[in-house]
C-alpha positions as semicolon CSV with decimal commas, in nm:
position;residue;x (nm);y (nm);z (nm)
1;X;-0,994;-1,893;1,005
2;X;-0,969;-1,891;0,626
3;X;-0,775;-1,636;0,421
4;X;-0,796;-1,628;0,042
5;X;-0,628;-1,371;-0,182
6;X;-0,858;-1,260;-0,465
7;X;-0,671;-0,977;-0,638
8;X;-0,314;-0,847;-0,629
9;X;-0,147;-0,524;-0,731
10;X;0,218;-0,524;-0,631
11;X;0,253;-0,631;-0,266
12;X;-0,097;-0,493;-0,201
13;X;-0,386;-0,735;-0,225
14;X;-0,757;-0,786;-0,176
15;X;-0,855;-1,101;0,012
16;X;-1,144;-1,256;0,199
17;X;-1,103;-1,341;0,567
18;X;-1,358;-1,581;0,714
19;X;-1,383;-1,619;1,092
20;X;-1,654;-1,842;1,243
21;X;-1,867;-1,808;0,932
22;X;-1,836;-1,427;0,924
23;X;-1,665;-1,304;0,608
24;X;-1,488;-0,971;0,558
25;X;-1,272;-0,826;0,284
26;X;-0,914;-0,711;0,343
27;X;-0,757;-0,460;0,352
28;X;-0,983;-0,355;0,636
29;X;-1,004;-0,136;0,945
30;X;-1,012;-0,287;1,294
31;X;-1,219;-0,043;1,500
32;X;-1,149;0,009;1,868
33;X;-1,447;-0,043;2,097
34;X;-1,495;0,062;2,460
35;X;-1,763;0,200;2,693
36;X;-1,693;0,556;2,576
37;X;-1,607;0,492;2,211
38;X;-1,851;0,295;2,000
39;X;-1,750;0,145;1,664
40;X;-1,922;0,297;1,358
41;X;-2,216;0,126;1,186
42;X;-1,999;0,019;0,892
43;X;-1,749;-0,163;1,120
44;X;-1,687;-0,525;1,022
45;X;-1,418;-0,615;1,277
46;X;-1,377;-0,468;1,628
47;X;-1,117;-0,515;1,901
48;X;-1,235;-0,466;2,259
49;X;-1,178;-0,584;2,615
50;X;-1,549;-0,658;2,669
51;X;-1,705;-0,833;2,366
52;X;-2,083;-0,864;2,342
53;X;-2,311;-1,046;2,101
54;X;-2,287;-0,850;1,774
55;X;-2,293;-0,915;1,399
56;X;-1,937;-0,797;1,337
57;X;-1,623;-0,998;1,414
58;X;-1,502;-0,931;1,768
59;X;-1,145;-0,969;1,891
60;X;-1,072;-0,950;2,260
61;X;-0,749;-0,799;2,386
62;X;-0,635;-1,013;2,680
63;X;-0,402;-0,744;2,811
64;X;-0,034;-0,772;2,899
65;X;0,200;-1,048;3,005
66;X;0,173;-0,922;3,364
67;X;-0,204;-0,865;3,383
68;X;-0,422;-1,090;3,173
69;X;-0,797;-1,032;3,128
70;X;-1,056;-1,310;3,144
71;X;-1,156;-1,446;2,806
72;X;-1,511;-1,370;2,695
73;X;-1,739;-1,627;2,531
74;X;-1,847;-1,364;2,276
75;X;-1,497;-1,315;2,129
76;X;-1,426;-1,485;1,797
77;X;-1,056;-1,449;1,868
78;X;-0,825;-1,315;2,133
79;X;-0,493;-1,135;2,107
80;X;-0,269;-1,321;2,352
81;X;-0,132;-1,151;2,660
82;X;0,222;-1,068;2,553
83;X;0,553;-0,933;2,675
84;X;0,624;-0,622;2,468
85;X;0,965;-0,454;2,491
86;X;1,035;-0,110;2,338
87;X;1,179;-0,131;1,987
88;X;1,495;0,056;2,091
89;X;1,612;-0,220;2,328
90;X;1,886;-0,465;2,215
91;X;1,797;-0,776;2,015
92;X;1,831;-1,001;2,319
93;X;1,509;-0,861;2,465
94;X;1,317;-0,913;2,141
95;X;1,446;-1,268;2,102
96;X;1,325;-1,345;2,454
97;X;0,989;-1,184;2,375
98;X;0,943;-1,397;2,060
99;X;1,021;-1,713;2,257
100;X;0,801;-1,628;2,556
101;X;0,496;-1,476;2,386
102;X;0,211;-1,716;2,339
103;X;0,119;-1,797;1,981
104;X;-0,244;-1,862;1,892
105;X;-0,412;-1,745;1,570
106;X;-0,270;-1,400;1,646
107;X;0,093;-1,328;1,734
108;X;0,220;-0,999;1,877
109;X;0,567;-0,907;1,747
110;X;0,789;-0,626;1,877
111;X;0,960;-0,541;1,548
112;X;1,303;-0,709;1,555
113;X;1,441;-1,048;1,447
114;X;1,168;-1,132;1,197
115;X;1,379;-1,433;1,094
116;X;1,263;-1,607;1,414
117;X;0,898;-1,588;1,298
118;X;0,937;-1,839;1,013
119;X;0,813;-2,135;1,218
120;X;0,527;-1,952;1,387
121;X;0,192;-2,105;1,290
122;X;-0,013;-1,793;1,368
123;X;-0,236;-1,648;1,096
124;X;-0,216;-1,280;1,195
125;X;0,103;-1,095;1,296
126;X;0,061;-0,769;1,488
127;X;0,345;-0,516;1,491
128;X;0,318;-0,395;1,851
129;X;0,571;-0,109;1,830
130;X;0,432;0,033;1,504
131;X;0,383;0,386;1,639
132;X;0,746;0,417;1,755
133;X;0,894;0,260;1,440
134;X;0,677;0,442;1,183
135;X;0,849;0,787;1,209
136;X;1,186;0,623;1,132
137;X;1,127;0,565;0,763
138;X;1,425;0,342;0,686
139;X;1,370;0,118;0,988
140;X;0,995;0,106;0,929
141;X;1,027;-0,005;0,566
142;X;1,295;-0,258;0,658
143;X;1,073;-0,397;0,938
144;X;0,765;-0,445;0,717
145;X;0,959;-0,597;0,426
146;X;1,147;-0,832;0,659
147;X;0,824;-0,939;0,829
148;X;0,646;-1,015;0,502
149;X;0,939;-1,207;0,354
150;X;0,977;-1,421;0,666
151;X;0,613;-1,509;0,735
152;X;0,516;-1,562;0,371
153;X;0,239;-1,428;0,154
154;X;-0,054;-1,621;0,305
155;X;-0,021;-1,463;0,649
156;X;-0,199;-1,144;0,756
157;X;-0,011;-0,835;0,875
158;X;-0,191;-0,604;1,119
159;X;-0,041;-0,258;1,172
160;X;-0,206;-0,075;1,465
161;X;-0,185;0,290;1,558
162;X;-0,063;0,467;1,241
163;X;-0,325;0,457;0,961
164;X;-0,490;0,773;0,827
165;X;-0,639;0,861;0,486
166;X;-0,308;1,006;0,361
167;X;-0,092;0,698;0,423
168;X;-0,342;0,414;0,382
169;X;-0,259;0,360;0,013
170;X;0,117;0,340;0,079
171;X;0,073;0,106;0,377
172;X;-0,143;-0,125;0,166
173;X;0,115;-0,108;-0,115
174;X;0,372;-0,232;0,138
175;X;0,165;-0,548;0,189
176;X;-0,025;-0,465;0,510
177;X;-0,377;-0,611;0,544
178;X;-0,530;-0,474;0,864
179;X;-0,521;-0,128;1,022
180;X;-0,709;0,041;1,305
181;X;-0,871;0,377;1,380
182;X;-0,642;0,484;1,666
183;X;-0,527;0,791;1,471
184;X;-0,890;0,885;1,398
185;X;-0,964;0,888;1,773
186;X;-0,650;1,084;1,865
187;X;-0,716;1,335;1,585
188;X;-1,073;1,392;1,701
189;X;-0,947;1,464;2,054
190;X;-0,711;1,727;1,908
191;X;-0,985;1,883;1,689
192;X;-0,814;1,755;1,373
193;X;-1,021;1,689;1,063
194;X;-0,920;1,394;0,839
195;X;-0,895;1,441;0,462
196;X;-0,720;1,239;0,193
197;X;-0,483;1,529;0,121
198;X;-0,369;1,568;0,480
199;X;-0,505;1,650;0,825
200;X;-0,662;1,990;0,890
201;X;-0,735;2,177;1,212
202;X;-1,106;2,251;1,236
203;X;-1,047;2,618;1,322
204;X;-0,861;2,658;0,992
205;X;-1,156;2,539;0,779
206;X;-1,381;2,831;0,684
207;X;-1,568;2,649;0,405
208;X;-1,771;2,332;0,427
209;X;-1,558;2,067;0,257
210;X;-1,736;1,744;0,347
211;X;-2,092;1,612;0,329
212;X;-2,049;1,279;0,503
213;X;-2,331;1,183;0,748
214;X;-2,134;1,344;1,033
215;X;-2,072;1,672;0,852
216;X;-2,400;1,710;0,661
217;X;-2,604;1,865;0,947
218;X;-2,314;2,089;1,054
219;X;-2,285;2,445;0,921
220;X;-1,927;2,499;1,031
221;X;-1,667;2,227;1,090
222;X;-1,519;2,423;1,379
223;X;-1,841;2,357;1,574
224;X;-1,794;1,980;1,562
225;X;-1,742;1,811;1,898
226;X;-1,543;1,496;1,966
227;X;-1,818;1,248;1,872
228;X;-1,905;1,417;1,542
229;X;-1,541;1,466;1,452
230;X;-1,461;1,102;1,530
231;X;-1,757;0,996;1,319
232;X;-1,625;1,205;1,030
233;X;-1,269;1,074;1,071
234;X;-1,398;0,716;1,067
235;X;-1,594;0,788;0,748
236;X;-1,287;0,949;0,588
237;X;-1,078;0,643;0,673
238;X;-1,349;0,409;0,546
239;X;-1,390;0,600;0,218
240;X;-1,016;0,595;0,154
241;X;-1,015;0,221;0,225
242;X;-1,285;0,169;-0,038
243;X;-1,084;0,376;-0,286
244;X;-0,771;0,169;-0,216
245;X;-0,964;-0,153;-0,281
246;X;-1,104;-0,012;-0,604
247;X;-0,758;0,090;-0,725
248;X;-0,626;-0,261;-0,653
249;X;-0,911;-0,413;-0,855
250;X;-0,824;-0,182;-1,145
251;X;-0,446;-0,239;-1,113
252;X;-0,388;0,129;-1,032
253;X;-0,279;0,121;-0,667
254;X;0,067;0,258;-0,753
255;X;-0,088;0,566;-0,917
256;X;-0,290;0,634;-0,600
257;X;0,023;0,588;-0,387
258;X;0,210;0,854;-0,586
259;X;-0,084;1,095;-0,559
260;X;-0,114;1,054;-0,182
261;X;0,262;1,072;-0,122
262;X;0,273;1,423;-0,270
263;X;0,092;1,549;0,041
264;X;0,363;1,465;0,294
265;X;0,744;1,454;0,263
266;X;0,755;1,159;0,505
267;X;0,548;0,950;0,264
268;X;0,772;1,036;-0,033
269;X;1,066;0,945;0,190
270;X;0,920;0,602;0,268
271;X;0,832;0,532;-0,095
272;X;1,180;0,622;-0,219
273;X;1,349;0,412;0,049
274;X;1,125;0,120;-0,047
275;X;1,217;0,154;-0,415
276;X;1,588;0,209;-0,358
277;X;1,654;-0,053;-0,090
278;X;1,390;-0,314;-0,170
279;X;1,349;-0,321;-0,547
280;X;1,353;-0,705;-0,546
281;X;1,065;-0,714;-0,295
282;X;0,853;-0,495;-0,525
283;X;0,962;-0,652;-0,854
284;X;0,883;-1,008;-0,747
285;X;0,527;-0,902;-0,661
286;X;0,465;-0,683;-0,966
287;X;0,309;-0,849;-1,273
288;X;0,497;-0,872;-1,603
289;X;0,193;-0,749;-1,795
290;X;-0,112;-0,535;-1,719
291;X;-0,422;-0,454;-1,921
292;X;-0,428;-0,099;-1,784
293;X;-0,221;0,195;-1,905
294;X;0,083;0,273;-1,690
295;X;0,057;0,641;-1,593
296;X;0,392;0,806;-1,520
297;X;0,349;1,165;-1,403
298;X;0,606;1,211;-1,127
299;X;0,979;1,167;-1,074
300;X;0,902;0,863;-0,857
301;X;0,734;0,698;-1,156
302;X;1,083;0,645;-1,301
303;X;1,144;0,394;-1,021
304;X;0,829;0,188;-1,069
305;X;0,917;-0,183;-1,077
306;X;0,770;-0,227;-1,427
307;X;0,985;0,055;-1,565
308;X;1,307;-0,042;-1,387
309;X;1,254;-0,405;-1,492
310;X;1,212;-0,306;-1,859
311;X;1,526;-0,091;-1,857
312;X;1,728;-0,366;-1,686
313;X;1,614;-0,630;-1,933
314;X;1,696;-0,413;-2,234
315;X;2,047;-0,359;-2,096
316;X;2,108;-0,712;-1,976
317;X;1,914;-0,935;-2,217
318;X;1,860;-0,754;-2,543
319;X;2,109;-0,804;-2,825
320;X;2,112;-0,607;-3,147
321;X;2,040;-0,820;-3,457
322;X;2,377;-0,899;-3,620
323;X;2,268;-0,773;-3,963
324;X;2,181;-0,425;-3,834
325;X;2,458;-0,186;-3,934
326;X;2,310;0,166;-3,912
327;X;2,160;0,316;-3,595
328;X;1,854;0,537;-3,633
329;X;1,727;0,721;-3,323
330;X;1,359;0,816;-3,331
331;X;1,138;1,014;-3,092
332;X;0,849;0,846;-2,913
333;X;0,486;0,916;-2,994
334;X;0,168;0,984;-2,800
335;X;0,003;0,674;-2,942
336;X;0,121;0,334;-2,825
337;X;0,253;0,107;-2,963
338;X;0,463;0,361;-3,155
339;X;0,433;0,175;-3,484
340;X;0,062;0,260;-3,503
341;X;0,114;0,638;-3,465
342;X;0,101;0,874;-3,763
343;X;0,461;0,986;-3,721
344;X;0,603;0,634;-3,702
345;X;0,396;0,521;-3,998
346;X;0,562;0,801;-4,197
347;X;0,903;0,690;-4,068
348;X;0,830;0,336;-4,185
349;X;0,706;0,451;-4,525
350;X;1,025;0,651;-4,577
351;X;1,249;0,368;-4,462
352;X;1,075;0,121;-4,691
353;X;1,182;0,335;-4,987
354;X;1,547;0,293;-4,889
355;X;1,739;0,010;-5,052
356;X;1,842;-0,255;-4,801
357;X;1,647;-0,088;-4,518
358;X;1,684;-0,408;-4,313
359;X;2,029;-0,297;-4,200
360;X;1,881;0,006;-4,020
361;X;1,843;-0,045;-3,647
362;X;1,557;0,163;-3,504
363;X;1,572;0,277;-3,142
364;X;1,300;0,495;-2,990
365;X;1,406;0,744;-2,721
366;X;1,140;0,793;-2,458
367;X;1,076;0,887;-2,099
368;X;1,044;0,702;-1,865
369;X;1,173;0,388;-2,037
370;X;1,492;0,529;-2,189
371;X;1,560;0,341;-2,513
372;X;1,307;0,107;-2,674
373;X;1,423;-0,114;-2,965
374;X;1,164;-0,127;-3,243
375;X;1,118;-0,500;-3,185
376;X;1,009;-0,434;-2,826
377;X;0,761;-0,151;-2,878
378;X;0,474;-0,401;-2,854
379;X;0,600;-0,533;-2,519
380;X;0,457;-0,404;-2,189
381;X;0,508;-0,137;-2,060
382;X;0,643;0,016;-2,385
383;X;0,312;-0,060;-2,556
384;X;0,092;0,093;-2,287
385;X;0,208;0,395;-2,090
386;X;0,120;0,762;-2,070
387;X;0,334;1,062;-1,970
388;X;0,286;1,440;-1,975
389;X;0,422;1,581;-2,303
390;X;0,539;1,943;-2,304
391;X;0,765;1,948;-2,610
392;X;1,068;2,029;-2,395
393;X;1,356;1,781;-2,367
């Protein structure tokens, strides 16, 4: 198994995973395969109990600690038979589980005592209790951050059972690499239609809103059976995955996260907990400089690592030049850096006419950065951000 990170955007990343000569790109979806549920044509990695000779990567689930399945020759990898305790049980159970569970290329973790995973040589860590931890936002964020910090950046995190088009961007932003289509299957059983702005019940859709291969021949979404609905849900998940990858390549994953979080309070909740309690985790993985414009359109944009970092450094590191005696507060401008805007050129022309203008200390007041000293208006992100301007302060 080889894992190579190609592109990063915050904790989220694009990487190549090579298994037995078969190469896939992460983040990716692990599709569930069985006799009744077939993986879609675009599947690149499948987990099943009965692998067969196929072009995609196949992972065999060997079952539980108490009942282990026979290993198939067709499986590239196997998830070891493990002892999985509920997340709510005391730490002693989870410590025992970590010690007893077999560790091959894949390791199944129950969600507590991530500090005991530091010496594990596995390549992929699976959070077994993901579905029970996910609704508890504070515990979920703490679990993922703790896992990533203890296993390092070159390991793969696989989060089963929770991914859908609405939360995929946020989960990737957290640093998760692999997901599965469990929610797509459960939603199809409940006649729920996946979209990137939230899940919809098919009987509530009176207009055709999708033209994917599953929906194209259908006149009314309410007529879709389980197979067609699952096919659509898989396509919706796959399309969102492609969008997430594209946003990482263009250093705009955070913008997509803020857009998707607007659809569900629980996602805003998780994002705000991540920013408030784990700023260091985000800041250490966020670049000092980007070529792209930083778009700040929501209240949560004020807590972006780039913005918080800039404000902190102005307060903690910047010192006013000793010869500056007069403070001049100036408004920001639509054009960045400010010094190249029409208004700031006029300011400079006027100041240059003043005798001993060098003693004037220029500070630009702006949202979301707060105060920007003139000397720093060419420094990222002050030199490259965009906000909605209404004229109201």
